[in-house]
A tleap script that builds the chain and sets N, CA, C and O, in Angstrom:
source leaprc.protein.ff14SB
mol = sequence {
  NMET THR ARG THR LEU LEU MET ILE ALA TRP
  MET CYS ALA ALA LEU LEU TRP THR GLY CYS
  GLY GLY LEU ILE GLN GLY LYS ALA ALA SER
  GLU ALA ALA ILE GLN ARG PHE HIE GLN THR
  TYR ASN GLU GLY ARG PRO ASP ASP ILE TRP
  ILE GLU ALA HIE ALA LYS PHE ARG ASN ALA
  THR THR LYS ASP LYS TYR ASP GLN LEU MET
  SER ALA ILE GLN ARG LYS LEU GLY VAL VAL
  THR SER SER LEU ASN SER THR TRP LYS VAL
  ASN THR GLN ASN PHE THR THR SER VAL SER
  MET VAL GLN LYS THR VAL PHE GLU LYS GLY
  GLU GLY THR GLU VAL PHE THR PHE GLU MET
  ASP ASP ASN ARG ALA VAL LEU VAL GLY TYR
  ASN ILE GLN SER MET ASP LEU VAL THR CLYS
}
set mol.1.N position { 2.070 12.760 44.225 }
set mol.1.CA position { 1.190 12.918 43.338 }
set mol.1.C position { 2.163 14.026 42.102 }
set mol.1.O position { 1.570 14.397 41.089 }
set mol.2.N position { 3.184 14.323 42.266 }
set mol.2.CA position { 3.746 14.962 41.005 }
set mol.2.C position { 4.290 14.011 40.192 }
set mol.2.O position { 4.008 14.010 38.994 }
set mol.3.N position { 5.332 12.869 40.856 }
set mol.3.CA position { 5.466 11.808 40.254 }
set mol.3.C position { 4.697 11.340 39.428 }
set mol.3.O position { 4.911 11.459 38.222 }
set mol.4.N position { 3.571 10.670 39.954 }
set mol.4.CA position { 2.428 10.254 39.168 }
set mol.4.C position { 1.954 11.019 37.808 }
set mol.4.O position { 1.667 10.407 36.780 }
set mol.5.N position { 1.904 12.627 37.953 }
set mol.5.CA position { 1.530 13.321 36.681 }
set mol.5.C position { 2.788 13.322 35.852 }
set mol.5.O position { 2.599 13.176 34.644 }
set mol.6.N position { 3.824 13.434 36.188 }
set mol.6.CA position { 4.876 13.111 35.436 }
set mol.6.C position { 4.894 11.973 34.568 }
set mol.6.O position { 5.275 11.987 33.398 }
set mol.7.N position { 4.413 10.877 35.274 }
set mol.7.CA position { 4.497 9.735 34.635 }
set mol.7.C position { 3.646 9.411 33.370 }
set mol.7.O position { 3.991 8.806 32.355 }
set mol.8.N position { 2.419 9.981 33.697 }
set mol.8.CA position { 1.333 10.308 32.902 }
set mol.8.C position { 1.619 10.976 31.914 }
set mol.8.O position { 1.363 10.510 30.803 }
set mol.9.N position { 2.210 12.209 32.038 }
set mol.9.CA position { 2.736 13.193 30.969 }
set mol.9.C position { 3.807 12.470 30.052 }
set mol.9.O position { 3.692 12.497 28.827 }
set mol.10.N position { 4.908 11.787 30.723 }
set mol.10.CA position { 5.558 11.002 29.830 }
set mol.10.C position { 5.028 10.003 28.748 }
set mol.10.O position { 5.507 9.904 27.618 }
set mol.11.N position { 3.924 9.239 29.264 }
set mol.11.CA position { 3.291 8.106 28.747 }
set mol.11.C position { 2.395 8.810 27.600 }
set mol.11.O position { 2.304 8.279 26.493 }
set mol.12.N position { 1.737 10.025 27.904 }
set mol.12.CA position { 1.276 10.614 26.879 }
set mol.12.C position { 2.037 11.123 25.696 }
set mol.12.O position { 1.685 10.996 24.523 }
set mol.13.N position { 2.980 11.637 26.077 }
set mol.13.CA position { 4.250 12.195 25.143 }
set mol.13.C position { 4.563 10.933 24.175 }
set mol.13.O position { 4.424 11.018 22.954 }
set mol.14.N position { 4.911 9.993 24.699 }
set mol.14.CA position { 5.438 8.751 24.258 }
set mol.14.C position { 4.376 8.090 22.986 }
set mol.14.O position { 4.761 7.642 21.906 }
set mol.15.N position { 3.147 8.171 23.410 }
set mol.15.CA position { 1.945 7.796 22.485 }
set mol.15.C position { 1.844 8.616 21.543 }
set mol.15.O position { 1.726 8.135 20.416 }
set mol.16.N position { 1.857 9.994 21.685 }
set mol.16.CA position { 1.780 11.189 20.722 }
set mol.16.C position { 2.973 11.153 19.661 }
set mol.16.O position { 2.842 11.419 18.466 }
set mol.17.N position { 3.974 10.837 20.200 }
set mol.17.CA position { 5.229 10.427 19.436 }
set mol.17.C position { 5.164 9.433 18.395 }
set mol.17.O position { 5.405 9.691 17.216 }
set mol.18.N position { 4.793 8.135 18.891 }
set mol.18.CA position { 4.483 6.941 18.225 }
set mol.18.C position { 3.583 7.200 17.129 }
set mol.18.O position { 3.778 6.904 15.950 }
set mol.19.N position { 2.401 7.881 17.711 }
set mol.19.CA position { 1.260 7.880 16.409 }
set mol.19.C position { 1.858 8.947 15.551 }
set mol.19.O position { 1.844 8.539 14.390 }
set mol.20.N position { 2.319 10.004 15.626 }
set mol.20.CA position { 3.136 11.079 14.667 }
set mol.20.C position { 4.002 10.286 13.848 }
set mol.20.O position { 3.908 10.276 12.621 }
set mol.21.N position { 4.847 9.618 14.499 }
set mol.21.CA position { 5.984 8.918 13.876 }
set mol.21.C position { 5.448 7.981 12.758 }
set mol.21.O position { 5.911 7.915 11.619 }
set mol.22.N position { 4.377 7.252 13.263 }
set mol.22.CA position { 3.769 6.138 12.348 }
set mol.22.C position { 3.089 6.815 11.152 }
set mol.22.O position { 3.166 6.220 10.077 }
set mol.23.N position { 2.367 8.102 11.206 }
set mol.23.CA position { 1.782 8.823 10.195 }
set mol.23.C position { 2.807 9.278 9.117 }
set mol.23.O position { 2.603 9.225 7.905 }
set mol.24.N position { 3.874 9.708 9.686 }
set mol.24.CA position { 4.882 10.195 8.981 }
set mol.24.C position { 5.765 9.054 8.187 }
set mol.24.O position { 6.236 9.304 7.077 }
set mol.25.N position { 5.916 8.054 8.697 }
set mol.25.CA position { 6.882 6.953 8.311 }
set mol.25.C position { 5.813 6.110 7.384 }
set mol.25.O position { 6.204 5.465 6.411 }
set mol.26.N position { 4.851 6.155 7.655 }
set mol.26.CA position { 3.774 5.202 7.146 }
set mol.26.C position { 3.541 5.735 5.577 }
set mol.26.O position { 3.552 4.992 4.595 }
set mol.27.N position { 3.357 6.985 5.554 }
set mol.27.CA position { 3.051 7.723 3.989 }
set mol.27.C position { 4.458 7.332 3.160 }
set mol.27.O position { 4.542 6.660 2.133 }
set mol.28.N position { 5.378 7.871 3.816 }
set mol.28.CA position { 6.536 7.584 3.022 }
set mol.28.C position { 7.014 6.334 2.662 }
set mol.28.O position { 7.651 6.194 1.618 }
set mol.29.N position { 6.715 5.168 3.604 }
set mol.29.CA position { 7.236 3.950 3.320 }
set mol.29.C position { 6.087 3.325 2.261 }
set mol.29.O position { 6.351 2.545 1.345 }
set mol.30.N position { 4.861 3.800 2.565 }
set mol.30.CA position { 4.043 3.356 1.349 }
set mol.30.C position { 4.295 4.008 -0.109 }
set mol.30.O position { 4.114 3.298 -1.099 }
set mol.31.N position { 4.650 5.158 -0.234 }
set mol.31.CA position { 4.972 5.804 -1.504 }
set mol.31.C position { 6.140 4.820 -2.140 }
set mol.31.O position { 6.049 4.233 -3.218 }
set mol.32.N position { 7.202 4.775 -1.270 }
set mol.32.CA position { 8.290 3.777 -1.674 }
set mol.32.C position { 7.684 2.391 -2.207 }
set mol.32.O position { 7.899 1.927 -3.326 }
set mol.33.N position { 6.914 1.831 -1.240 }
set mol.33.CA position { 6.593 0.398 -1.968 }
set mol.33.C position { 5.628 0.604 -3.184 }
set mol.33.O position { 5.570 -0.269 -4.050 }
set mol.34.N position { 4.913 1.678 -3.261 }
set mol.34.CA position { 4.137 1.601 -4.427 }
set mol.34.C position { 5.243 1.771 -5.738 }
set mol.34.O position { 5.127 1.092 -6.758 }
set mol.35.N position { 6.056 2.528 -5.593 }
set mol.35.CA position { 7.267 2.645 -6.696 }
set mol.35.C position { 8.042 1.314 -6.887 }
set mol.35.O position { 8.484 1.022 -7.999 }
set mol.36.N position { 8.206 0.520 -5.832 }
set mol.36.CA position { 8.505 -0.864 -6.242 }
set mol.36.C position { 7.515 -1.693 -6.490 }
set mol.36.O position { 7.906 -2.783 -6.909 }
set mol.37.N position { 6.245 -1.566 -6.375 }
set mol.37.CA position { 5.201 -2.437 -6.977 }
set mol.37.C position { 5.250 -2.314 -8.515 }
set mol.37.O position { 5.423 -3.266 -9.275 }
set mol.38.N position { 5.065 -0.936 -8.909 }
set mol.38.CA position { 5.052 -0.665 -10.029 }
set mol.38.C position { 6.148 -0.848 -10.962 }
set mol.38.O position { 5.956 -0.905 -12.177 }
set mol.39.N position { 7.560 -0.964 -10.298 }
set mol.39.CA position { 8.799 -1.294 -11.143 }
set mol.39.C position { 8.847 -2.628 -11.182 }
set mol.39.O position { 9.359 -3.188 -12.151 }
set mol.40.N position { 8.350 -3.295 -10.195 }
set mol.40.CA position { 8.307 -4.886 -10.189 }
set mol.40.C position { 7.247 -5.320 -11.419 }
set mol.40.O position { 7.451 -6.198 -12.257 }
set mol.41.N position { 6.411 -4.717 -11.335 }
set mol.41.CA position { 5.011 -5.001 -12.243 }
set mol.41.C position { 5.717 -4.508 -13.847 }
set mol.41.O position { 5.607 -5.293 -14.788 }
set mol.42.N position { 6.212 -3.572 -13.978 }
set mol.42.CA position { 6.510 -2.973 -15.255 }
set mol.42.C position { 7.862 -4.021 -15.848 }
set mol.42.O position { 8.040 -4.191 -17.054 }
set mol.43.N position { 8.586 -4.549 -14.971 }
set mol.43.CA position { 9.567 -5.442 -15.395 }
set mol.43.C position { 8.969 -6.931 -15.413 }
set mol.43.O position { 9.708 -7.907 -15.540 }
set mol.44.N position { 7.556 -7.035 -15.274 }
set mol.44.CA position { 6.926 -8.222 -15.577 }
set mol.44.C position { 7.185 -9.568 -14.684 }
set mol.44.O position { 7.168 -10.717 -15.127 }
set mol.45.N position { 7.440 -9.161 -13.265 }
set mol.45.CA position { 7.542 -9.939 -12.050 }
set mol.45.C position { 6.538 -10.109 -11.132 }
set mol.45.O position { 6.724 -9.827 -9.949 }
set mol.46.N position { 5.525 -10.524 -11.529 }
set mol.46.CA position { 4.341 -10.297 -10.675 }
set mol.46.C position { 4.405 -11.473 -9.619 }
set mol.46.O position { 3.713 -11.484 -8.601 }
set mol.47.N position { 5.237 -12.382 -9.939 }
set mol.47.CA position { 5.465 -13.340 -8.463 }
set mol.47.C position { 6.064 -12.758 -7.434 }
set mol.47.O position { 5.673 -13.045 -6.302 }
set mol.48.N position { 6.963 -11.973 -7.588 }
set mol.48.CA position { 7.554 -11.081 -6.683 }
set mol.48.C position { 6.735 -10.250 -5.723 }
set mol.48.O position { 6.849 -10.080 -4.510 }
set mol.49.N position { 5.797 -9.738 -6.691 }
set mol.49.CA position { 4.965 -8.985 -5.459 }
set mol.49.C position { 4.326 -10.031 -4.971 }
set mol.49.O position { 4.513 -10.017 -3.754 }
set mol.50.N position { 3.566 -11.077 -5.322 }
set mol.50.CA position { 2.899 -11.910 -4.581 }
set mol.50.C position { 3.948 -12.475 -3.475 }
set mol.50.O position { 3.415 -12.668 -2.382 }
set mol.51.N position { 5.290 -12.769 -3.540 }
set mol.51.CA position { 6.352 -13.403 -2.502 }
set mol.51.C position { 6.264 -12.162 -1.438 }
set mol.51.O position { 6.085 -12.291 -0.227 }
set mol.52.N position { 6.412 -11.056 -2.077 }
set mol.52.CA position { 6.776 -10.080 -0.673 }
set mol.52.C position { 5.432 -9.518 0.100 }
set mol.52.O position { 5.490 -8.974 1.203 }
set mol.53.N position { 4.183 -9.734 -0.658 }
set mol.53.CA position { 3.079 -9.386 0.027 }
set mol.53.C position { 2.857 -9.911 1.312 }
set mol.53.O position { 3.485 -10.954 1.497 }
set mol.54.N position { 2.137 -9.517 2.308 }
set mol.54.CA position { 1.869 -9.888 3.455 }
set mol.54.C position { 0.864 -11.262 3.424 }
set mol.54.O position { -0.084 -11.247 2.638 }
set mol.55.N position { 1.025 -12.121 4.052 }
set mol.55.CA position { 0.315 -13.422 4.177 }
set mol.55.C position { -1.526 -12.852 4.027 }
set mol.55.O position { -2.248 -13.515 3.283 }
set mol.56.N position { -2.044 -11.800 4.674 }
set mol.56.CA position { -3.283 -11.501 4.560 }
set mol.56.C position { -3.398 -11.274 2.958 }
set mol.56.O position { -4.356 -11.839 2.429 }
set mol.57.N position { -2.733 -10.686 2.308 }
set mol.57.CA position { -2.962 -10.639 1.059 }
set mol.57.C position { -2.701 -11.787 0.243 }
set mol.57.O position { -3.315 -11.816 -0.824 }
set mol.58.N position { -1.925 -12.748 0.502 }
set mol.58.CA position { -2.223 -14.092 -0.139 }
set mol.58.C position { -3.423 -14.853 0.171 }
set mol.58.O position { -3.989 -15.523 -0.693 }
set mol.59.N position { -3.857 -14.770 1.446 }
set mol.59.CA position { -4.954 -15.334 1.908 }
set mol.59.C position { -6.272 -14.789 1.251 }
set mol.59.O position { -7.346 -15.387 1.315 }
set mol.60.N position { -6.131 -13.936 0.796 }
set mol.60.CA position { -7.230 -13.219 0.181 }
set mol.60.C position { -7.849 -13.795 -1.054 }
set mol.60.O position { -9.048 -13.983 -1.258 }
set mol.61.N position { -6.918 -14.023 -1.782 }
set mol.61.CA position { -7.386 -15.023 -2.998 }
set mol.61.C position { -6.436 -16.044 -3.426 }
set mol.61.O position { -5.382 -16.095 -2.792 }
set mol.62.N position { -6.579 -16.709 -4.200 }
set mol.62.CA position { -5.833 -17.815 -4.753 }
set mol.62.C position { -4.647 -17.134 -5.723 }
set mol.62.O position { -4.845 -16.032 -6.235 }
set mol.63.N position { -3.563 -17.774 -5.908 }
set mol.63.CA position { -2.589 -17.326 -6.632 }
set mol.63.C position { -2.941 -17.269 -7.874 }
set mol.63.O position { -2.648 -16.248 -8.496 }
set mol.64.N position { -3.619 -18.293 -8.511 }
set mol.64.CA position { -4.371 -18.310 -9.843 }
set mol.64.C position { -5.141 -17.208 -10.357 }
set mol.64.O position { -5.152 -16.800 -11.518 }
set mol.65.N position { -5.807 -16.754 -9.335 }
set mol.65.CA position { -6.962 -15.338 -9.660 }
set mol.65.C position { -5.845 -14.367 -9.671 }
set mol.65.O position { -5.917 -13.466 -10.507 }
set mol.66.N position { -4.682 -14.410 -8.767 }
set mol.66.CA position { -3.876 -13.352 -8.446 }
set mol.66.C position { -3.029 -13.106 -10.295 }
set mol.66.O position { -2.911 -12.049 -10.916 }
set mol.67.N position { -2.699 -14.163 -10.608 }
set mol.67.CA position { -1.909 -14.460 -12.044 }
set mol.67.C position { -2.814 -13.926 -12.934 }
set mol.67.O position { -2.405 -13.043 -13.687 }
set mol.68.N position { -4.101 -14.327 -13.009 }
set mol.68.CA position { -4.919 -14.035 -13.936 }
set mol.68.C position { -5.393 -12.262 -14.036 }
set mol.68.O position { -5.603 -11.677 -15.099 }
set mol.69.N position { -5.474 -11.720 -12.835 }
set mol.69.CA position { -5.848 -10.272 -12.716 }
set mol.69.C position { -4.380 -9.429 -13.238 }
set mol.69.O position { -4.496 -8.449 -13.974 }
set mol.70.N position { -3.061 -9.890 -12.801 }
set mol.70.CA position { -2.081 -9.208 -13.059 }
set mol.70.C position { -1.687 -9.359 -14.791 }
set mol.70.O position { -1.105 -8.502 -15.456 }
set mol.71.N position { -2.126 -10.538 -15.220 }
set mol.71.CA position { -1.996 -10.870 -16.625 }
set mol.71.C position { -2.957 -9.840 -17.374 }
set mol.71.O position { -2.524 -9.104 -18.261 }
set mol.72.N position { -4.098 -9.835 -17.020 }
set mol.72.CA position { -5.181 -9.158 -17.631 }
set mol.72.C position { -4.625 -7.343 -17.653 }
set mol.72.O position { -4.715 -6.631 -18.653 }
set mol.73.N position { -4.199 -7.000 -16.629 }
set mol.73.CA position { -3.831 -5.567 -16.384 }
set mol.73.C position { -2.739 -5.526 -17.354 }
set mol.73.O position { -2.716 -4.602 -18.168 }
set mol.74.N position { -1.652 -6.602 -17.358 }
set mol.74.CA position { -0.433 -6.365 -18.279 }
set mol.74.C position { -1.315 -6.287 -19.876 }
set mol.74.O position { -1.514 -5.331 -20.626 }
set mol.75.N position { -1.637 -7.465 -19.955 }
set mol.75.CA position { -2.178 -7.463 -21.269 }
set mol.75.C position { -3.291 -6.200 -21.830 }
set mol.75.O position { -3.367 -6.154 -23.058 }
set mol.76.N position { -4.005 -5.357 -21.206 }
set mol.76.CA position { -5.109 -4.711 -21.514 }
set mol.76.C position { -4.398 -3.394 -21.486 }
set mol.76.O position { -4.459 -2.619 -22.440 }
set mol.77.N position { -3.694 -3.129 -20.347 }
set mol.77.CA position { -3.359 -1.809 -20.002 }
set mol.77.C position { -1.758 -1.351 -20.285 }
set mol.77.O position { -1.375 -0.209 -20.539 }
set mol.78.N position { -0.832 -2.716 -20.153 }
set mol.78.CA position { 0.429 -2.168 -20.512 }
set mol.78.C position { 1.051 -1.678 -19.125 }
set mol.78.O position { 0.551 -1.717 -18.001 }
set mol.79.N position { 2.362 -1.179 -19.568 }
set mol.79.CA position { 3.292 -0.952 -18.348 }
set mol.79.C position { 2.870 0.407 -17.588 }
set mol.79.O position { 2.248 1.134 -18.363 }
set mol.80.N position { 3.005 0.902 -16.454 }
set mol.80.CA position { 2.716 2.174 -15.779 }
set mol.80.C position { 3.609 3.393 -16.570 }
set mol.80.O position { 4.684 3.066 -17.073 }
set mol.81.N position { 3.270 4.416 -16.642 }
set mol.81.CA position { 4.020 5.433 -17.191 }
set mol.81.C position { 4.048 6.562 -16.087 }
set mol.81.O position { 5.036 7.277 -15.919 }
set mol.82.N position { 3.006 6.654 -15.425 }
set mol.82.CA position { 2.870 7.399 -14.289 }
set mol.82.C position { 1.821 7.479 -13.247 }
set mol.82.O position { 0.686 7.197 -13.631 }
set mol.83.N position { 1.979 7.815 -11.978 }
set mol.83.CA position { 1.093 7.345 -10.743 }
set mol.83.C position { 1.236 8.716 -9.954 }
set mol.83.O position { 2.331 9.157 -9.605 }
set mol.84.N position { 0.045 9.336 -9.712 }
set mol.84.CA position { 0.076 10.404 -8.727 }
set mol.84.C position { -1.022 9.909 -7.558 }
set mol.84.O position { -2.109 9.355 -7.720 }
set mol.85.N position { -0.396 10.281 -6.415 }
set mol.85.CA position { -1.116 10.081 -5.161 }
set mol.85.C position { -2.395 11.117 -5.075 }
set mol.85.O position { -2.236 12.336 -5.014 }
set mol.86.N position { -3.704 10.463 -5.079 }
set mol.86.CA position { -4.832 11.055 -5.136 }
set mol.86.C position { -4.998 11.573 -3.531 }
set mol.86.O position { -4.887 12.722 -3.103 }
set mol.87.N position { -5.307 10.315 -2.787 }
set mol.87.CA position { -5.709 10.481 -1.286 }
set mol.87.C position { -4.717 9.551 -0.676 }
set mol.87.O position { -3.899 8.864 -1.287 }
set mol.88.N position { -4.881 9.614 0.475 }
set mol.88.CA position { -4.052 8.744 1.487 }
set mol.88.C position { -4.783 8.731 2.930 }
set mol.88.O position { -5.561 9.613 3.294 }
set mol.89.N position { -4.393 7.522 3.753 }
set mol.89.CA position { -4.863 7.678 5.004 }
set mol.89.C position { -4.225 6.575 5.936 }
set mol.89.O position { -4.173 5.358 5.759 }
set mol.90.N position { -3.756 7.339 6.970 }
set mol.90.CA position { -2.983 6.108 7.993 }
set mol.90.C position { -3.497 6.242 9.498 }
set mol.90.O position { -3.578 7.183 10.287 }
set mol.91.N position { -3.772 5.042 9.541 }
set mol.91.CA position { -4.490 4.595 10.674 }
set mol.91.C position { -3.460 3.796 11.751 }
set mol.91.O position { -2.759 2.881 11.321 }
set mol.92.N position { -3.415 4.123 12.934 }
set mol.92.CA position { -2.938 3.428 13.914 }
set mol.92.C position { -3.904 2.894 15.047 }
set mol.92.O position { -4.597 3.681 15.691 }
set mol.93.N position { -3.929 1.449 15.283 }
set mol.93.CA position { -4.989 0.930 16.095 }
set mol.93.C position { -4.133 -0.474 16.705 }
set mol.93.O position { -3.454 -1.267 16.052 }
set mol.94.N position { -4.379 -0.474 17.972 }
set mol.94.CA position { -3.664 -1.614 18.758 }
set mol.94.C position { -2.301 -1.936 18.232 }
set mol.94.O position { -1.952 -3.108 18.091 }
set mol.95.N position { -1.566 -0.986 17.955 }
set mol.95.CA position { -0.167 -0.776 17.760 }
set mol.95.C position { 0.116 -1.313 16.498 }
set mol.95.O position { 1.224 -1.800 16.273 }
set mol.96.N position { -0.929 -1.270 15.498 }
set mol.96.CA position { -0.764 -1.656 14.122 }
set mol.96.C position { -1.004 -0.511 13.198 }
set mol.96.O position { -2.149 -0.063 13.122 }
set mol.97.N position { -0.094 -0.019 12.526 }
set mol.97.CA position { -0.224 1.178 11.504 }
set mol.97.C position { -0.874 0.485 10.145 }
set mol.97.O position { -0.513 -0.601 9.692 }
set mol.98.N position { -1.921 1.345 9.582 }
set mol.98.CA position { -2.078 0.729 8.368 }
set mol.98.C position { -2.448 1.986 7.569 }
set mol.98.O position { -2.969 3.011 8.008 }
set mol.99.N position { -1.987 1.640 6.005 }
set mol.99.CA position { -1.900 2.964 5.336 }
set mol.99.C position { -2.808 2.557 3.819 }
set mol.99.O position { -2.585 1.641 3.027 }
set mol.100.N position { -3.698 3.434 3.796 }
set mol.100.CA position { -4.295 3.153 2.525 }
set mol.100.C position { -4.093 4.433 1.631 }
set mol.100.O position { -4.237 5.582 2.049 }
set mol.101.N position { -3.711 4.063 0.244 }
set mol.101.CA position { -3.204 5.143 -0.694 }
set mol.101.C position { -4.037 4.869 -1.930 }
set mol.101.O position { -4.199 3.761 -2.441 }
set mol.102.N position { -4.524 5.971 -2.326 }
set mol.102.CA position { -5.241 6.098 -3.595 }
set mol.102.C position { -4.536 6.600 -4.724 }
set mol.102.O position { -4.168 7.765 -4.572 }
set mol.103.N position { -4.206 6.022 -5.919 }
set mol.103.CA position { -3.524 6.622 -7.053 }
set mol.103.C position { -4.160 6.617 -8.169 }
set mol.103.O position { -4.886 5.671 -8.473 }
set mol.104.N position { -3.957 7.837 -9.071 }
set mol.104.CA position { -4.377 7.866 -10.279 }
set mol.104.C position { -3.256 7.618 -11.159 }
set mol.104.O position { -2.209 8.264 -11.206 }
set mol.105.N position { -3.623 6.512 -11.921 }
set mol.105.CA position { -2.455 5.795 -12.430 }
set mol.105.C position { -2.428 5.815 -14.140 }
set mol.105.O position { -3.602 5.693 -14.487 }
set mol.106.N position { -1.737 5.899 -15.084 }
set mol.106.CA position { -1.644 6.141 -16.469 }
set mol.106.C position { -0.713 5.059 -16.736 }
set mol.106.O position { 0.436 4.953 -16.307 }
set mol.107.N position { -1.476 4.113 -17.647 }
set mol.107.CA position { -0.434 2.926 -18.286 }
set mol.107.C position { -0.471 3.230 -19.530 }
set mol.107.O position { -1.280 4.038 -19.984 }
set mol.108.N position { 0.427 2.599 -20.247 }
set mol.108.CA position { 0.742 2.780 -21.635 }
set mol.108.C position { -0.629 2.913 -22.510 }
set mol.108.O position { -0.640 3.865 -23.289 }
set mol.109.N position { -1.791 2.076 -22.481 }
set mol.109.CA position { -2.907 1.858 -23.043 }
set mol.109.C position { -4.345 2.203 -22.205 }
set mol.109.O position { -5.505 1.919 -22.505 }
set mol.110.N position { -3.924 2.761 -21.304 }
set mol.110.CA position { -5.103 3.580 -20.640 }
set mol.110.C position { -4.699 3.934 -19.142 }
set mol.110.O position { -3.561 3.999 -18.678 }
set mol.111.N position { -5.910 4.145 -18.503 }
set mol.111.CA position { -5.604 4.558 -17.069 }
set mol.111.C position { -6.508 4.067 -15.947 }
set mol.111.O position { -7.462 3.336 -16.214 }
set mol.112.N position { -6.224 4.464 -14.636 }
set mol.112.CA position { -7.173 3.678 -13.879 }
set mol.112.C position { -6.712 4.041 -12.331 }
set mol.112.O position { -5.580 4.474 -12.118 }
set mol.113.N position { -7.612 3.846 -11.327 }
set mol.113.CA position { -7.524 4.188 -10.140 }
set mol.113.C position { -7.202 2.937 -9.240 }
set mol.113.O position { -8.048 2.053 -9.109 }
set mol.114.N position { -5.888 2.860 -8.577 }
set mol.114.CA position { -5.373 1.748 -8.083 }
set mol.114.C position { -5.559 2.280 -6.559 }
set mol.114.O position { -5.354 3.426 -6.157 }
set mol.115.N position { -5.972 1.228 -5.862 }
set mol.115.CA position { -6.093 1.626 -4.293 }
set mol.115.C position { -5.163 0.572 -3.608 }
set mol.115.O position { -5.332 -0.628 -3.825 }
set mol.116.N position { -4.279 0.983 -2.865 }
set mol.116.CA position { -3.130 0.209 -2.197 }
set mol.116.C position { -3.487 0.105 -0.707 }
set mol.116.O position { -4.029 1.031 -0.104 }
set mol.117.N position { -3.192 -0.946 -0.201 }
set mol.117.CA position { -3.442 -0.988 1.583 }
set mol.117.C position { -2.096 -1.876 1.959 }
set mol.117.O position { -1.756 -2.945 1.451 }
set mol.118.N position { -1.539 -1.243 2.829 }
set mol.118.CA position { -0.386 -1.544 3.505 }
set mol.118.C position { -0.562 -1.830 5.047 }
set mol.118.O position { -1.425 -1.191 5.649 }
set mol.119.N position { 0.162 -2.697 5.674 }
set mol.119.CA position { 0.551 -2.733 7.091 }
set mol.119.C position { 2.057 -2.364 7.388 }
set mol.119.O position { 2.996 -2.747 6.690 }
set mol.120.N position { 2.161 -1.625 8.439 }
set mol.120.CA position { 3.554 -1.402 8.657 }
set mol.120.C position { 4.239 -2.441 9.466 }
set mol.120.O position { 3.858 -2.875 10.554 }
set mol.121.N position { 5.295 -2.786 8.801 }
set mol.121.CA position { 6.286 -3.826 9.590 }
set mol.121.C position { 7.727 -2.940 10.099 }
set mol.121.O position { 8.564 -2.720 9.224 }
set mol.122.N position { 7.919 -2.584 11.110 }
set mol.122.CA position { 8.659 -1.495 11.647 }
set mol.122.C position { 8.726 -0.153 10.489 }
set mol.122.O position { 7.954 0.804 10.434 }
set mol.123.N position { 9.798 -0.418 9.698 }
set mol.123.CA position { 9.616 1.134 8.696 }
set mol.123.C position { 9.245 0.636 7.486 }
set mol.123.O position { 9.210 1.458 6.570 }
set mol.124.N position { 8.925 -0.618 7.210 }
set mol.124.CA position { 8.475 -1.104 5.844 }
set mol.124.C position { 7.063 -1.241 5.906 }
set mol.124.O position { 6.379 -1.594 6.867 }
set mol.125.N position { 6.624 -0.838 4.474 }
set mol.125.CA position { 5.094 -0.937 4.268 }
set mol.125.C position { 4.907 -2.144 3.388 }
set mol.125.O position { 5.472 -2.196 2.296 }
set mol.126.N position { 4.143 -3.104 3.819 }
set mol.126.CA position { 3.992 -4.501 3.330 }
set mol.126.C position { 2.445 -4.485 3.010 }
set mol.126.O position { 1.513 -4.145 3.739 }
set mol.127.N position { 2.439 -5.023 1.506 }
set mol.127.CA position { 1.154 -4.980 0.806 }
set mol.127.C position { 0.267 -5.989 1.376 }
set mol.127.O position { 0.697 -7.114 1.630 }
set mol.128.N position { -1.018 -5.634 1.605 }
set mol.128.CA position { -2.147 -6.293 2.429 }
set mol.128.C position { -3.427 -6.215 1.400 }
set mol.128.O position { -4.358 -7.012 1.509 }
set mol.129.N position { -3.401 -5.289 0.489 }
set mol.129.CA position { -4.674 -5.209 -0.429 }
set mol.129.C position { -4.195 -4.178 -1.801 }
set mol.129.O position { -3.557 -3.128 -1.724 }
set mol.130.N position { -4.618 -4.716 -2.802 }
set mol.130.CA position { -4.780 -4.047 -3.964 }
set mol.130.C position { -6.030 -4.326 -4.902 }
set mol.130.O position { -6.583 -5.391 -5.175 }
set mol.131.N position { -6.292 -3.049 -5.301 }
set mol.131.CA position { -7.403 -3.024 -6.059 }
set mol.131.C position { -7.397 -2.142 -7.186 }
set mol.131.O position { -6.728 -1.122 -7.022 }
set mol.132.N position { -8.060 -2.296 -8.458 }
set mol.132.CA position { -7.631 -1.393 -9.455 }
set mol.132.C position { -9.117 -1.214 -10.224 }
set mol.132.O position { -9.824 -2.178 -10.517 }
set mol.133.N position { -9.416 -0.018 -10.459 }
set mol.133.CA position { -10.765 0.392 -11.173 }
set mol.133.C position { -10.463 0.713 -12.471 }
set mol.133.O position { -9.523 1.506 -12.510 }
set mol.134.N position { -10.871 0.421 -13.502 }
set mol.134.CA position { -10.294 1.074 -14.868 }
set mol.134.C position { -11.449 0.570 -16.011 }
set mol.134.O position { -11.730 -0.548 -16.444 }
set mol.135.N position { -11.891 1.687 -16.241 }
set mol.135.CA position { -13.050 1.289 -17.709 }
set mol.135.C position { -11.906 0.876 -18.749 }
set mol.135.O position { -12.364 -0.096 -19.349 }
set mol.136.N position { -10.696 1.153 -19.213 }
set mol.136.CA position { -9.931 0.564 -20.052 }
set mol.136.C position { -9.591 -0.921 -19.733 }
set mol.136.O position { -9.268 -1.648 -20.672 }
set mol.137.N position { -9.644 -1.421 -18.453 }
set mol.137.CA position { -9.345 -2.498 -18.286 }
set mol.137.C position { -10.627 -3.474 -18.426 }
set mol.137.O position { -10.457 -4.690 -18.518 }
set mol.138.N position { -11.752 -2.970 -18.437 }
set mol.138.CA position { -13.100 -3.613 -18.751 }
set mol.138.C position { -13.224 -3.735 -20.061 }
set mol.138.O position { -13.430 -4.865 -20.503 }
set mol.139.N position { -13.141 -2.755 -20.857 }
set mol.139.CA position { -13.543 -2.331 -22.108 }
set mol.139.C position { -12.668 -3.127 -23.287 }
set mol.139.O position { -13.192 -3.684 -24.252 }
set mol.140.N position { -11.311 -3.075 -23.036 }
set mol.140.CA position { -10.443 -3.334 -23.933 }
set mol.140.C position { -10.333 -4.996 -24.213 }
set mol.140.O position { -9.541 -5.431 -25.050 }
savepdb mol mol.pdb
quit
């Protein structure tokens, strides 16, 4: 009986450790991925973002629609000058950790709210979703 209880306690501790580790690593890895996204965007290399994104991201739309969106953001808003984390959420389900990060982003010609969704692949956050809400994007 004692051995069974020790085994159960060890398994619970391992699951708790994995969940907390995913929480900490997921947020930090996603913040780094957002910095890479903005740097790549600012350098005018949206194809690199497309290539590095998860297959789920690429299957959500066509490459042509993605190119049109990124071109409109670049043309109407310009480069990213600053971005602050507004909210974040890390969720682990069925051994898959997903991270949602909401950024208040300032561009050279306007501002917007960006929502990034990532899935963790080991210690790396891989982009599965991107959304931007910006009145400046719509009205310019």
